[in-house]
All heavy atoms as a GROMACS GRO file, in nm:
protein
  592
    1MET      N    1   4.938  20.893   8.857
    1MET     CA    2   4.948  20.851   8.730
    1MET      C    3   5.089  20.810   8.689
    1MET      O    4   5.180  20.871   8.731
    1MET     CB    5   4.907  20.986   8.632
    1MET     CG    6   4.926  20.946   8.488
    1MET     SD    7   4.868  21.069   8.383
    1MET     CE    8   4.703  21.093   8.424
    2ASP      N    9   5.110  20.711   8.625
    2ASP     CA   10   5.239  20.653   8.570
    2ASP      C   11   5.300  20.767   8.483
    2ASP      O   12   5.249  20.824   8.399
    2ASP     CB   13   5.211  20.537   8.496
    2ASP     CG   14   5.347  20.461   8.462
    2ASP    OD1   15   5.448  20.531   8.441
    2ASP    OD2   16   5.339  20.342   8.448
    3GLU      N   17   5.432  20.790   8.508
    3GLU     CA   18   5.512  20.895   8.433
    3GLU      C   19   5.521  20.862   8.288
    3GLU      O   20   5.544  20.935   8.210
    3GLU     CB   21   5.642  20.916   8.496
    3GLU     CG   22   5.641  21.001   8.625
    3GLU     CD   23   5.600  21.140   8.603
    3GLU    OE1   24   5.649  21.200   8.503
    3GLU    OE2   25   5.519  21.185   8.690
    4THR      N   26   5.499  20.731   8.248
    4THR     CA   27   5.530  20.689   8.108
    4THR      C   28   5.398  20.670   8.032
    4THR      O   29   5.407  20.635   7.917
    4THR     CB   30   5.621  20.557   8.113
    4THR    OG1   31   5.546  20.456   8.175
    4THR    CG2   32   5.752  20.588   8.168
    5THR      N   33   5.290  20.667   8.099
    5THR     CA   34   5.166  20.650   8.030
    5THR      C   35   5.063  20.752   8.056
    5THR      O   36   5.090  20.832   8.149
    5THR     CB   37   5.095  20.506   8.070
    5THR    OG1   38   5.077  20.507   8.207
    5THR    CG2   39   5.185  20.395   8.038
    6GLY      N   40   4.955  20.758   7.990
    6GLY     CA   41   4.858  20.859   8.011
    6GLY      C   42   4.877  20.984   7.922
    6GLY      O   43   4.982  20.992   7.845
    7PRO      N   44   4.805  21.091   7.946
    7PRO     CA   45   4.813  21.210   7.877
    7PRO      C   46   4.948  21.279   7.908
    7PRO      O   47   5.007  21.267   8.024
    7PRO     CB   48   4.703  21.291   7.930
    7PRO     CG   49   4.612  21.208   8.026
    7PRO     CD   50   4.684  21.089   8.050
    8ARG      N   51   4.996  21.339   7.802
    8ARG     CA   52   5.116  21.412   7.817
    8ARG      C   53   5.098  21.559   7.767
    8ARG      O   54   5.014  21.583   7.678
    8ARG     CB   55   5.230  21.350   7.729
    8ARG     CG   56   5.263  21.199   7.767
    8ARG     CD   57   5.301  21.169   7.903
    8ARG     NE   58   5.440  21.208   7.919
    8ARG     CZ   59   5.507  21.225   8.028
    8ARG    NH1   60   5.454  21.202   8.142
    8ARG    NH2   61   5.633  21.253   8.030
    9TRP      N   62   5.173  21.653   7.822
    9TRP     CA   63   5.157  21.796   7.786
    9TRP      C   64   5.300  21.842   7.730
    9TRP      O   65   5.404  21.794   7.778
    9TRP     CB   66   5.130  21.884   7.898
    9TRP     CG   67   4.991  21.868   7.956
    9TRP    CD1   68   4.884  21.791   7.903
    9TRP    CD2   69   4.927  21.940   8.072
    9TRP    NE1   70   4.779  21.807   7.979
    9TRP    CE2   71   4.797  21.901   8.077
    9TRP    CE3   72   4.981  22.031   8.154
    9TRP    CZ2   73   4.713  21.942   8.189
    9TRP    CZ3   74   4.906  22.080   8.257
    9TRP    CH2   75   4.771  22.028   8.263
   10ARG      N   76   5.291  21.927   7.624
   10ARG     CA   77   5.421  21.991   7.572
   10ARG      C   78   5.425  22.130   7.623
   10ARG      O   79   5.327  22.206   7.611
   10ARG     CB   80   5.421  21.980   7.416
   10ARG     CG   81   5.542  22.042   7.361
   10ARG     CD   82   5.566  22.009   7.213
   10ARG     NE   83   5.590  21.872   7.196
   10ARG     CZ   84   5.700  21.816   7.206
   10ARG    NH1   85   5.812  21.876   7.245
   10ARG    NH2   86   5.722  21.679   7.187
   11VAL      N   87   5.543  22.167   7.672
   11VAL     CA   88   5.556  22.304   7.734
   11VAL      C   89   5.667  22.376   7.651
   11VAL      O   90   5.770  22.321   7.618
   11VAL     CB   91   5.618  22.287   7.884
   11VAL    CG1   92   5.654  22.433   7.933
   11VAL    CG2   93   5.532  22.202   7.965
   12THR      N   94   5.634  22.497   7.599
   12THR     CA   95   5.717  22.568   7.529
   12THR      C   96   5.709  22.713   7.581
   12THR      O   97   5.610  22.757   7.636
   12THR     CB   98   5.688  22.584   7.374
   12THR    OG1   99   5.541  22.634   7.368
   12THR    CG2  100   5.693  22.440   7.308
   13VAL      N  101   5.826  22.780   7.579
   13VAL     CA  102   5.845  22.922   7.626
   13VAL      C  103   5.898  23.001   7.502
   13VAL      O  104   5.993  22.964   7.449
   13VAL     CB  105   5.936  22.928   7.750
   13VAL    CG1  106   5.961  23.079   7.777
   13VAL    CG2  107   5.886  22.860   7.858
   14ASN      N  108   5.822  23.102   7.469
   14ASN     CA  109   5.868  23.199   7.367
   14ASN      C  110   5.972  23.294   7.426
   14ASN      O  111   5.930  23.380   7.500
   14ASN     CB  112   5.750  23.273   7.300
   14ASN     CG  113   5.788  23.368   7.188
   14ASN    OD1  114   5.902  23.412   7.187
   14ASN    ND2  115   5.692  23.388   7.098
   15ALA      N  116   6.102  23.259   7.398
   15ALA     CA  117   6.206  23.350   7.460
   15ALA      C  118   6.200  23.492   7.417
   15ALA      O  119   6.242  23.579   7.506
   15ALA     CB  120   6.342  23.288   7.422
   16GLU      N  121   6.151  23.519   7.307
   16GLU     CA  122   6.140  23.659   7.262
   16GLU      C  123   6.027  23.740   7.338
   16GLU      O  124   6.031  23.865   7.352
   16GLU     CB  125   6.121  23.671   7.115
   16GLU     CG  126   6.227  23.621   7.031
   16GLU     CD  127   6.205  23.623   6.886
   16GLU    OE1  128   6.104  23.686   6.831
   16GLU    OE2  129   6.284  23.560   6.809
   17ARG      N  130   5.925  23.658   7.387
   17ARG     CA  131   5.817  23.729   7.464
   17ARG      C  132   5.845  23.740   7.609
   17ARG      O  133   5.792  23.820   7.685
   17ARG     CB  134   5.684  23.655   7.442
   17ARG     CG  135   5.636  23.673   7.304
   17ARG     CD  136   5.500  23.616   7.286
   17ARG     NE  137   5.415  23.711   7.357
   17ARG     CZ  138   5.277  23.737   7.326
   17ARG    NH1  139   5.234  23.658   7.232
   17ARG    NH2  140   5.222  23.816   7.389
   18CYS      N  141   5.928  23.646   7.666
   18CYS     CA  142   5.956  23.634   7.804
   18CYS      C  143   6.030  23.750   7.863
   18CYS      O  144   6.139  23.789   7.796
   18CYS     CB  145   6.036  23.507   7.832
   18CYS     SG  146   6.071  23.482   8.005
   19SER      N  147   5.977  23.808   7.967
   19SER     CA  148   6.041  23.922   8.029
   19SER      C  149   6.122  23.883   8.153
   19SER      O  150   6.192  23.967   8.222
   19SER     CB  151   5.940  24.028   8.070
   19SER     OG  152   5.844  23.971   8.165
   20GLY      N  153   6.118  23.757   8.181
   20GLY     CA  154   6.205  23.713   8.303
   20GLY      C  155   6.162  23.750   8.442
   20GLY      O  156   6.233  23.760   8.526
   21THR      N  157   6.017  23.754   8.453
   21THR     CA  158   5.972  23.791   8.583
   21THR      C  159   5.997  23.680   8.689
   21THR      O  160   5.999  23.708   8.798
   21THR     CB  161   5.815  23.822   8.580
   21THR    OG1  162   5.753  23.692   8.545
   21THR    CG2  163   5.788  23.928   8.475
   22GLY      N  164   6.006  23.559   8.643
   22GLY     CA  165   6.031  23.442   8.734
   22GLY      C  166   5.902  23.392   8.795
   22GLY      O  167   5.901  23.295   8.878
   23MET      N  168   5.781  23.447   8.755
   23MET     CA  169   5.653  23.386   8.813
   23MET      C  170   5.646  23.248   8.783
   23MET      O  171   5.590  23.165   8.869
   23MET     CB  172   5.548  23.464   8.756
   23MET     CG  173   5.547  23.626   8.800
   23MET     SD  174   5.422  23.718   8.724
   23MET     CE  175   5.277  23.647   8.780
   24CYS      N  176   5.680  23.202   8.664
   24CYS     CA  177   5.662  23.064   8.624
   24CYS      C  178   5.750  22.973   8.707
   24CYS      O  179   5.703  22.861   8.759
   24CYS     CB  180   5.691  23.042   8.474
   24CYS     SG  181   5.850  23.095   8.423
   25ALA      N  182   5.885  23.017   8.728
   25ALA     CA  183   5.976  22.934   8.811
   25ALA      C  184   5.923  22.932   8.953
   25ALA      O  185   5.948  22.832   9.018
   25ALA     CB  186   6.120  22.994   8.801
   26HIS      N  187   5.856  23.034   9.001
   26HIS     CA  188   5.809  23.029   9.137
   26HIS      C  189   5.691  22.931   9.153
   26HIS      O  190   5.663  22.861   9.240
   26HIS     CB  191   5.773  23.167   9.175
   26HIS     CG  192   5.721  23.180   9.322
   26HIS    ND1  193   5.795  23.159   9.430
   26HIS    CD2  194   5.592  23.208   9.365
   26HIS    CE1  195   5.709  23.170   9.540
   26HIS    NE2  196   5.596  23.196   9.494
   27ALA      N  197   5.604  22.951   9.048
   27ALA     CA  198   5.477  22.873   9.039
   27ALA      C  199   5.499  22.721   9.021
   27ALA      O  200   5.418  22.640   9.080
   27ALA     CB  201   5.376  22.923   8.937
   28ALA      N  202   5.600  22.689   8.937
   28ALA     CA  203   5.621  22.550   8.903
   28ALA      C  204   5.776  22.525   8.887
   28ALA      O  205   5.828  22.512   8.787
   28ALA     CB  206   5.554  22.513   8.770
   29PRO      N  207   5.841  22.526   9.002
   29PRO     CA  208   5.994  22.511   9.011
   29PRO      C  209   6.044  22.386   8.954
   29PRO      O  210   6.162  22.380   8.907
   29PRO     CB  211   6.033  22.535   9.162
   29PRO     CG  212   5.898  22.498   9.234
   29PRO     CD  213   5.787  22.530   9.135
   30ASP      N  214   5.966  22.286   8.952
   30ASP     CA  215   6.017  22.149   8.888
   30ASP      C  216   6.011  22.149   8.732
   30ASP      O  217   6.059  22.065   8.679
   30ASP     CB  218   5.926  22.032   8.932
   30ASP     CG  219   5.951  22.011   9.093
   30ASP    OD1  220   6.058  22.059   9.144
   30ASP    OD2  221   5.861  21.962   9.153
   31THR      N  222   5.946  22.255   8.671
   31THR     CA  223   5.925  22.257   8.532
   31THR      C  224   6.011  22.378   8.476
   31THR      O  225   6.051  22.368   8.355
   31THR     CB  226   5.778  22.273   8.502
   31THR    OG1  227   5.708  22.156   8.560
   31THR    CG2  228   5.760  22.265   8.346
   32PHE      N  229   6.028  22.490   8.540
   32PHE     CA  230   6.073  22.608   8.480
   32PHE      C  231   6.196  22.656   8.557
   32PHE      O  232   6.201  22.647   8.677
   32PHE     CB  233   5.977  22.734   8.481
   32PHE     CG  234   5.855  22.704   8.390
   32PHE    CD1  235   5.746  22.659   8.456
   32PHE    CD2  236   5.861  22.713   8.262
   32PHE    CE1  237   5.627  22.636   8.381
   32PHE    CE2  238   5.746  22.684   8.180
   32PHE     CZ  239   5.629  22.647   8.256
   33ASP      N  240   6.298  22.712   8.480
   33ASP     CA  241   6.414  22.769   8.542
   33ASP      C  242   6.454  22.900   8.468
   33ASP      O  243   6.417  22.909   8.352
   33ASP     CB  244   6.526  22.682   8.532
   33ASP     CG  245   6.646  22.721   8.625
   33ASP    OD1  246   6.630  22.806   8.715
   33ASP    OD2  247   6.759  22.674   8.601
   34LEU      N  248   6.501  23.001   8.524
   34LEU     CA  249   6.544  23.118   8.454
   34LEU      C  250   6.696  23.108   8.408
   34LEU      O  251   6.771  23.075   8.508
   34LEU     CB  252   6.531  23.240   8.547
   34LEU     CG  253   6.387  23.291   8.571
   34LEU    CD1  254   6.385  23.403   8.655
   34LEU    CD2  255   6.313  23.319   8.439
   35VAL      N  256   6.724  23.124   8.290
   35VAL     CA  257   6.856  23.126   8.247
   35VAL      C  258   6.875  23.252   8.168
   35VAL      O  259   6.811  23.286   8.075
   35VAL     CB  260   6.884  22.999   8.148
   35VAL    CG1  261   7.024  23.002   8.087
   35VAL    CG2  262   6.845  22.869   8.212
   36ASP      N  263   6.977  23.328   8.215
   36ASP     CA  264   7.003  23.464   8.160
   36ASP      C  265   6.878  23.553   8.153
   36ASP      O  266   6.845  23.617   8.047
   36ASP     CB  267   7.071  23.454   8.016
   36ASP     CG  268   7.209  23.392   8.024
   36ASP    OD1  269   7.279  23.400   8.131
   36ASP    OD2  270   7.240  23.315   7.930
   37HIS      N  271   6.802  23.546   8.263
   37HIS     CA  272   6.675  23.620   8.264
   37HIS      C  273   6.559  23.586   8.177
   37HIS      O  274   6.478  23.674   8.135
   37HIS     CB  275   6.703  23.771   8.257
   37HIS     CG  276   6.811  23.819   8.355
   37HIS    ND1  277   6.797  23.821   8.492
   37HIS    CD2  278   6.945  23.851   8.330
   37HIS    CE1  279   6.905  23.862   8.548
   37HIS    NE2  280   7.006  23.890   8.454
   38VAL      N  281   6.565  23.461   8.120
   38VAL     CA  282   6.470  23.404   8.033
   38VAL      C  283   6.417  23.276   8.086
   38VAL      O  284   6.505  23.188   8.123
   38VAL     CB  285   6.517  23.392   7.886
   38VAL    CG1  286   6.405  23.332   7.802
   38VAL    CG2  287   6.558  23.532   7.831
   39SER      N  288   6.300  23.258   8.090
   39SER     CA  289   6.245  23.125   8.141
   39SER      C  290   6.269  23.009   8.045
   39SER      O  291   6.274  23.030   7.913
   39SER     CB  292   6.090  23.128   8.161
   39SER     OG  293   6.032  23.006   8.202
   40ARG      N  294   6.305  22.896   8.097
   40ARG     CA  295   6.326  22.777   8.013
   40ARG      C  296   6.252  22.659   8.064
   40ARG      O  297   6.278  22.644   8.200
   40ARG     CB  298   6.485  22.747   8.000
   40ARG     CG  299   6.572  22.856   7.941
   40ARG     CD  300   6.583  22.845   7.799
   40ARG     NE  301   6.666  22.949   7.743
   40ARG     CZ  302   6.649  23.037   7.676
   40ARG    NH1  303   6.534  23.066   7.631
   40ARG    NH2  304   6.754  23.123   7.628
   41PRO      N  305   6.196  22.579   7.998
   41PRO     CA  306   6.137  22.458   8.061
   41PRO      C  307   6.246  22.355   8.089
   41PRO      O  308   6.342  22.338   8.002
   41PRO     CB  309   6.032  22.408   7.946
   41PRO     CG  310   6.080  22.463   7.819
   41PRO     CD  311   6.153  22.592   7.860
   42LEU      N  312   6.239  22.286   8.197
   42LEU     CA  313   6.350  22.185   8.242
   42LEU      C  314   6.314  22.063   8.144
   42LEU      O  315   6.410  21.981   8.125
   42LEU     CB  316   6.345  22.163   8.383
   42LEU     CG  317   6.375  22.282   8.471
   42LEU    CD1  318   6.354  22.254   8.617
   42LEU    CD2  319   6.520  22.322   8.450
   43ARG      N  320   6.190  22.045   8.126
   43ARG     CA  321   6.145  21.924   8.037
   43ARG      C  322   6.037  21.975   7.948
   43ARG      O  323   5.955  22.064   7.988
   43ARG     CB  324   6.083  21.819   8.124
   43ARG     CG  325   6.199  21.745   8.211
   43ARG     CD  326   6.125  21.653   8.313
   43ARG     NE  327   6.072  21.745   8.408
   43ARG     CZ  328   5.946  21.718   8.470
   43ARG    NH1  329   5.876  21.620   8.431
   43ARG    NH2  330   5.916  21.806   8.554
   44THR      N  331   6.042  21.942   7.819
   44THR     CA  332   5.935  21.991   7.723
   44THR      C  333   5.806  21.907   7.715
   44THR      O  334   5.712  21.959   7.672
   44THR     CB  335   5.997  22.006   7.582
   44THR    OG1  336   6.048  21.875   7.542
   44THR    CG2  337   6.101  22.112   7.583
   45VAL      N  338   5.818  21.780   7.757
   45VAL     CA  339   5.706  21.700   7.764
   45VAL      C  340   5.689  21.634   7.908
   45VAL      O  341   5.779  21.585   7.966
   45VAL     CB  342   5.716  21.580   7.667
   45VAL    CG1  343   5.600  21.490   7.664
   45VAL    CG2  344   5.728  21.626   7.528
   46ILE      N  345   5.573  21.667   7.960
   46ILE     CA  346   5.552  21.647   8.107
   46ILE      C  347   5.412  21.569   8.125
   46ILE      O  348   5.331  21.578   8.034
   46ILE     CB  349   5.545  21.769   8.186
   46ILE    CG1  350   5.442  21.864   8.148
   46ILE    CG2  351   5.681  21.842   8.172
   46ILE    CD1  352   5.406  21.978   8.251
   47ALA      N  353   5.390  21.516   8.244
   47ALA     CA  354   5.259  21.466   8.282
   47ALA      C  355   5.177  21.588   8.314
   47ALA      O  356   5.240  21.692   8.351
   47ALA     CB  357   5.280  21.375   8.399
   48PRO      N  358   5.050  21.580   8.298
   48PRO     CA  359   4.967  21.697   8.334
   48PRO      C  360   4.983  21.739   8.472
   48PRO      O  361   5.012  21.665   8.570
   48PRO     CB  362   4.819  21.631   8.320
   48PRO     CG  363   4.831  21.524   8.218
   48PRO     CD  364   4.964  21.468   8.242
   49ASP      N  365   5.006  21.877   8.482
   49ASP     CA  366   5.042  21.943   8.614
   49ASP      C  367   4.970  22.061   8.623
   49ASP      O  368   5.007  22.165   8.542
   49ASP     CB  369   5.189  21.956   8.622
   49ASP     CG  370   5.244  22.012   8.743
   49ASP    OD1  371   5.179  22.082   8.814
   49ASP    OD2  372   5.359  21.980   8.773
   50GLU      N  373   4.875  22.088   8.717
   50GLU     CA  374   4.800  22.214   8.736
   50GLU      C  375   4.892  22.323   8.759
   50GLU      O  376   4.861  22.447   8.720
   50GLU     CB  377   4.697  22.183   8.851
   50GLU     CG  378   4.580  22.104   8.811
   50GLU     CD  379   4.511  22.153   8.678
   50GLU    OE1  380   4.483  22.274   8.672
   50GLU    OE2  381   4.480  22.077   8.599
   51GLN      N  382   4.997  22.311   8.837
   51GLN     CA  383   5.103  22.421   8.862
   51GLN      C  384   5.152  22.487   8.732
   51GLN      O  385   5.172  22.607   8.714
   51GLN     CB  386   5.208  22.384   8.950
   51GLN     CG  387   5.163  22.355   9.094
   51GLN     CD  388   5.284  22.300   9.174
   51GLN    OE1  389   5.372  22.226   9.130
   51GLN    NE2  390   5.290  22.347   9.294
   52VAL      N  391   5.193  22.395   8.636
   52VAL     CA  392   5.238  22.438   8.498
   52VAL      C  393   5.120  22.516   8.429
   52VAL      O  394   5.161  22.613   8.368
   52VAL     CB  395   5.291  22.313   8.423
   52VAL    CG1  396   5.332  22.364   8.285
   52VAL    CG2  397   5.403  22.254   8.506
   53LEU      N  398   5.007  22.465   8.435
   53LEU     CA  399   4.896  22.529   8.372
   53LEU      C  400   4.870  22.661   8.432
   53LEU      O  401   4.852  22.768   8.353
   53LEU     CB  402   4.768  22.448   8.378
   53LEU     CG  403   4.662  22.476   8.284
   53LEU    CD1  404   4.698  22.479   8.141
   53LEU    CD2  405   4.544  22.387   8.301
   54ASP      N  406   4.879  22.677   8.548
   54ASP     CA  407   4.865  22.797   8.624
   54ASP      C  408   4.974  22.894   8.587
   54ASP      O  409   4.950  23.016   8.563
   54ASP     CB  410   4.860  22.785   8.785
   54ASP     CG  411   4.736  22.726   8.842
   54ASP    OD1  412   4.630  22.718   8.769
   54ASP    OD2  413   4.732  22.673   8.955
   55ALA      N  414   5.103  22.858   8.578
   55ALA     CA  415   5.202  22.932   8.530
   55ALA      C  416   5.179  22.998   8.384
   55ALA      O  417   5.203  23.100   8.366
   55ALA     CB  418   5.337  22.856   8.523
   56SER      N  419   5.139  22.907   8.298
   56SER     CA  420   5.098  22.948   8.167
   56SER      C  421   4.987  23.055   8.174
   56SER      O  422   4.996  23.167   8.105
   56SER     CB  423   5.052  22.836   8.084
   56SER     OG  424   5.001  22.875   7.957
   57GLU      N  425   4.881  23.045   8.246
   57GLU     CA  426   4.767  23.131   8.254
   57GLU      C  427   4.807  23.257   8.321
   57GLU      O  428   4.752  23.365   8.287
   57GLU     CB  429   4.654  23.061   8.337
   57GLU     CG  430   4.577  22.950   8.249
   57GLU     CD  431   4.519  22.993   8.131
   57GLU    OE1  432   4.478  23.107   8.121
   57GLU    OE2  433   4.501  22.899   8.034
   58ASN      N  434   4.896  23.266   8.408
   58ASN     CA  435   4.938  23.382   8.485
   58ASN      C  436   5.066  23.456   8.419
   58ASN      O  437   5.103  23.557   8.479
   58ASN     CB  438   4.960  23.345   8.624
   58ASN     CG  439   4.829  23.304   8.695
   58ASN    OD1  440   4.733  23.379   8.686
   58ASN    ND2  441   4.828  23.195   8.753
   59CYS      N  442   5.120  23.398   8.327
   59CYS     CA  443   5.243  23.474   8.263
   59CYS      C  444   5.188  23.600   8.209
   59CYS      O  445   5.104  23.612   8.122
   59CYS     CB  446   5.302  23.382   8.144
   59CYS     SG  447   5.430  23.462   8.068
   60PRO      N  448   5.251  23.715   8.253
   60PRO     CA  449   5.210  23.843   8.210
   60PRO      C  450   5.223  23.876   8.057
   60PRO      O  451   5.147  23.956   8.013
   60PRO     CB  452   5.287  23.942   8.299
   60PRO     CG  453   5.413  23.868   8.337
   60PRO     CD  454   5.368  23.722   8.351
   61LEU      N  455   5.313  23.798   7.992
   61LEU     CA  456   5.332  23.822   7.843
   61LEU      C  457   5.289  23.702   7.760
   61LEU      O  458   5.311  23.705   7.639
   61LEU     CB  459   5.476  23.870   7.823
   61LEU     CG  460   5.522  23.992   7.878
   61LEU    CD1  461   5.673  24.008   7.878
   61LEU    CD2  462   5.451  24.106   7.813
   62GLU      N  463   5.217  23.609   7.821
   62GLU     CA  464   5.167  23.495   7.764
   62GLU      C  465   5.284  23.417   7.674
   62GLU      O  466   5.253  23.381   7.562
   62GLU     CB  467   5.048  23.521   7.667
   62GLU     CG  468   4.927  23.571   7.752
   62GLU     CD  469   4.809  23.597   7.664
   62GLU    OE1  470   4.811  23.614   7.544
   62GLU    OE2  471   4.696  23.609   7.725
   63ALA      N  472   5.388  23.403   7.733
   63ALA     CA  473   5.512  23.346   7.670
   63ALA      C  474   5.514  23.196   7.673
   63ALA      O  475   5.586  23.128   7.608
   63ALA     CB  476   5.647  23.406   7.730
   64ILE      N  477   5.430  23.140   7.773
   64ILE     CA  478   5.432  22.987   7.801
   64ILE      C  479   5.308  22.934   7.735
   64ILE      O  480   5.192  22.973   7.751
   64ILE     CB  481   5.434  22.962   7.953
   64ILE    CG1  482   5.543  23.027   8.020
   64ILE    CG2  483   5.430  22.823   7.965
   64ILE    CD1  484   5.537  23.027   8.172
   65THR      N  485   5.335  22.833   7.655
   65THR     CA  486   5.222  22.759   7.589
   65THR      C  487   5.229  22.623   7.639
   65THR      O  488   5.325  22.556   7.640
   65THR     CB  489   5.243  22.768   7.431
   65THR    OG1  490   5.242  22.908   7.391
   65THR    CG2  491   5.132  22.699   7.353
   66ILE      N  492   5.099  22.562   7.663
   66ILE     CA  493   5.089  22.428   7.697
   66ILE      C  494   4.995  22.363   7.596
   66ILE      O  495   4.880  22.420   7.572
   66ILE     CB  496   5.032  22.419   7.842
   66ILE    CG1  497   5.091  22.490   7.942
   66ILE    CG2  498   5.019  22.266   7.880
   66ILE    CD1  499   5.246  22.459   7.954
   67THR      N  500   5.039  22.257   7.532
   67THR     CA  501   4.956  22.188   7.438
   67THR      C  502   4.958  22.040   7.477
   67THR      O  503   5.047  21.991   7.543
   67THR     CB  504   5.009  22.200   7.305
   67THR    OG1  505   5.146  22.156   7.285
   67THR    CG2  506   4.992  22.338   7.250
   68GLU      N  507   4.860  21.973   7.430
   68GLU     CA  508   4.829  21.829   7.447
   68GLU      C  509   4.924  21.766   7.348
   68GLU      O  510   4.912  21.783   7.235
   68GLU     CB  511   4.676  21.792   7.438
   68GLU     CG  512   4.667  21.640   7.476
   68GLU     CD  513   4.505  21.619   7.463
   68GLU    OE1  514   4.449  21.633   7.348
   68GLU    OE2  515   4.440  21.592   7.570
   69GLU      N  516   5.012  21.676   7.402
   69GLU     CA  517   5.108  21.604   7.321
   69GLU      C  518   5.018  21.500   7.227
   69GLU      O  519   4.938  21.439   7.279
   69GLU     CB  520   5.197  21.524   7.397
   69GLU     CG  521   5.306  21.447   7.324
   69GLU     CD  522   5.420  21.526   7.264
   69GLU    OE1  523   5.413  21.642   7.263
   69GLU    OE2  524   5.502  21.466   7.195
   70GLY      N  525   5.058  21.503   7.102
   70GLY     CA  526   4.989  21.415   7.021
   70GLY      C  527   4.867  21.476   6.933
   70GLY      O  528   4.849  21.455   6.819
   71THR      N  529   4.787  21.570   7.003
   71THR     CA  530   4.687  21.636   6.931
   71THR      C  531   4.706  21.775   6.903
   71THR      O  532   4.652  21.832   6.814
   71THR     CB  533   4.556  21.623   7.025
   71THR    OG1  534   4.570  21.714   7.140
   71THR    CG2  535   4.512  21.480   7.058
   72GLY      N  536   4.800  21.840   6.981
   72GLY     CA  537   4.828  21.980   6.961
   72GLY      C  538   4.728  22.075   7.023
   72GLY      O  539   4.742  22.194   7.002
   73ARG      N  540   4.629  22.018   7.091
   73ARG     CA  541   4.524  22.093   7.148
   73ARG      C  542   4.572  22.195   7.242
   73ARG      O  543   4.651  22.157   7.343
   73ARG     CB  544   4.418  22.012   7.214
   73ARG     CG  545   4.290  22.099   7.265
   73ARG     CD  546   4.189  21.988   7.312
   73ARG     NE  547   4.232  21.912   7.415
   73ARG     CZ  548   4.193  21.916   7.550
   73ARG    NH1  549   4.107  22.029   7.584
   73ARG    NH2  550   4.233  21.841   7.642
   74LEU      N  551   4.546  22.330   7.234
   74LEU     CA  552   4.591  22.426   7.327
   74LEU      C  553   4.514  22.420   7.468
   74LEU      O  554   4.398  22.407   7.463
   74LEU     CB  555   4.560  22.565   7.273
   74LEU     CG  556   4.606  22.682   7.354
   74LEU    CD1  557   4.751  22.694   7.364
   74LEU    CD2  558   4.546  22.818   7.298
   75LEU      N  559   4.600  22.409   7.556
   75LEU     CA  560   4.553  22.394   7.708
   75LEU      C  561   4.586  22.528   7.778
   75LEU      O  562   4.512  22.553   7.870
   75LEU     CB  563   4.623  22.278   7.766
   75LEU     CG  564   4.599  22.148   7.711
   75LEU    CD1  565   4.694  22.039   7.772
   75LEU    CD2  566   4.457  22.096   7.704
   76GLY      N  567   4.683  22.611   7.733
   76GLY     CA  568   4.717  22.729   7.811
   76GLY      C  569   4.820  22.808   7.737
   76GLY      O  570   4.891  22.749   7.662
   77PRO      N  571   4.798  22.938   7.733
   77PRO     CA  572   4.690  23.002   7.798
   77PRO      C  573   4.576  23.006   7.703
   77PRO      O  574   4.580  23.015   7.584
   77PRO     CB  575   4.753  23.149   7.810
   77PRO     CG  576   4.856  23.168   7.701
   77PRO     CD  577   4.901  23.034   7.684
   78LEU      N  578   4.449  23.005   7.765
   78LEU     CA  579   4.332  22.995   7.678
   78LEU      C  580   4.293  23.140   7.641
   78LEU      O  581   4.312  23.233   7.719
   78LEU     CB  582   4.220  22.926   7.752
   78LEU     CG  583   4.244  22.776   7.779
   78LEU    CD1  584   4.139  22.720   7.863
   78LEU    CD2  585   4.261  22.709   7.642
   79PRO      N  586   4.248  23.158   7.528
   79PRO     CA  587   4.212  23.297   7.483
   79PRO      C  588   4.091  23.354   7.568
   79PRO      O  589   4.020  23.273   7.622
   79PRO     CB  590   4.162  23.281   7.339
   79PRO     CG  591   4.168  23.140   7.303
   79PRO     CD  592   4.209  23.062   7.426
   0.00000   0.00000   0.00000
């Protein structure tokens, strides 16, 4: 998929919920980094990426939210 067209996802991390386990940075190192023991997205808008969705679903504190850019539809973590 072309990086400039097609569906886009918005990645956010709630720094107050993040415990800094690093699971997301391990699962999706091109998207997450730990800064002062808190996860930070390297980019907030990305092309769809299953590794990022897995990181959101597996975050022990549900600190990572993935939404569809433009619609705001929640993609992860799902209730």
